[in-house]
Structure formats: C-alpha cells, structure tokens
N, C-alpha and C positions, 0 to 999 in steps of 0.2 A: 576636723574638716568642717567647713561651713556649708550650709544649704540655704541659699537665698531665694525667697519668693518675692520677686520684684519685677517691675516693668522694665522694658528695654531702656527707657530714659533713666530710670533709677540706677540700673546697672552701669550705664555710661557715666553718670555722675560719681558713683562709688569708685569705679575703677580708675577714673581720672584722678581722684584723690589718692588711691593706692599707689599709682605710678609716681606721683609727686613725692611720696614718703619712702619709696624704696631706696635701698643703697644700691646704686648702679656702679658696676665696674666694667670698663671696656679694656679688653686685653690688647696689648701692643702688637703681638705677633699674630699670624694666622695659624689655624689648626686644621688637621685632617683626621680622618678615621683610619687607623692602622688595624687591619684585620689579621687575626692569628687563629689557627685551628684550635678547637677546644683542648686537645691534648698537648698543645704546645704553649700553654699559658706561662707567661713570665711577666711579673709585675712591672709596669712602666711607671716609674717614679714621677715623670712629668705629666702624666695623664690627668686631665680635669675630670674625665668621666670614663667609666668602664662598664660596658653592657655586653650582653651575649644573647645569642639565639641558639638554635639546636646545632649549629655548625661552627660558629666562630665567636671569639672574643673580639670586641671592637673597642679600641682605645682612642679617645679624643686627645691627641697630642700635638705639640707644635709642629708646623710644617717644616720640612727640610728641602722641598722641591716644588717647582712650579708644575711638575707633571701630575701631581696628585690633585684631587678636587679640594681646594682650600677654602676655609671659611673664616670670617671675622667672628669672634666670640665675645659675648658680653654676658654679665650675670646680674641677677636681681636677688637681693635678700630683702625679705618682707619684715615689717615690724611685728613684734609678738602680739598675738591675739587680734590680728587684723584680718578681716574678711576679704581675702584675695581670690575667692572662688570665681572662676570664669576668666581670670587674668590672661592665661595663655591663649585661649580662643579669641578674646577681645583684641589683644595686641597683634597676634598673628593675622587676624582679619584686617586690621588697620594697615599693616605692612603690605599685605597682598593687594588690598584695594588701592592704596596710594602709590605703591611702587612696582606692583606686579611680581614681587619676589616672594618665594616661599622661605620658610625658616624651619629649623629643627630646635627642639627643646628637650633637655635632659634635666630632670629634677632630682634633688637630693634633700636631705634634712640635716640641719644643724640646730639642735635645741638651744644652744648657747646664743644663737643669733636670731631667734624668733621662729625657728621651725623650718618650713619648706624654703628652698632656694632653687633658682632656675639658672641653667646655662643655656643661652640662646646662640644659635649660629645662623649666619646668612651668607650667601655667596659673596666671595671677595669682590666681585665686580660691582656690587651695589652697596658695599659696606658703608661708604660715606653717607649715602642717602638714608640708609636705615638708621645709622647712628644720629644723624641730624633730626630725623623724625622723632626718635625717642627723646632726644634732648628737648625738642619743642614740646612734646607731651609732658615732660617733667617740669616745665616752667610754671 
C-alpha cells in the first residue's frame, strides 16, 4: 500500500493518470445485495462480492426483480505497482459533486492482475450518467 505526500493538485494529476490506465469492466446486468442470516450461509456462485457483519452475509448478485434496490456495477483493476492510493475517495467525490449520486465500493485482491481491484455500484437510476462520467475521465 502506498502513502503519498502530495498536494491536492498533484493527487488530481496522479489519479487522472491512474484512471486512464485501469482496466474498466462495466457489467451488463444490474445487481442487488441478498442478505442471509449468518447461520444460513450457502455459497452464491454468481456473487461478485460476499461480505458480512455481525448478523448477515451479504451477497452482491444479479438482480432478479425490480422490487429490490438494484445497482449498476463496474470494476477497476489497477496496474501492478501503481500508486492508486486515494482513488476511491477521489472518484466517489467526483461522482457525488457532478451527479449527486452516492456509490458503494467493495475491494478485493488478485495478485495475478496487479493486486487490489474494486467493484463499484451506483443506483440504477443514474447508471448511464455515472458510466459516461467515468468514460470521460478515462479519455
């Protein structure tokens, strides 16, 4: 993990370079969080992410209904040995300032693909605008 001592302007320049070099994947379907009590864990093969708290397992899986709170999901894989520190806060702030939307982020690690990767989710209602903003930042 990197620790960067830099000005706000230097961080902006660095993270604009980072986003341009990330491998971005935009998932076709929408996803939702399926909650399961801790003692009822059953592996969900379609889950992109599995997290838990003291009461439930939460599986990020493809949506099957418009009744659930559905999210557009996209992921970033970063280049190996790249200083991506601050990326989540930087991009989440840009999305909030420009579109008013909040996001969620679930991180994982794949050492074969550079290390840390992020799954991002945004409300389905602003998905097109969020994806367009990210594509613009990647130019």
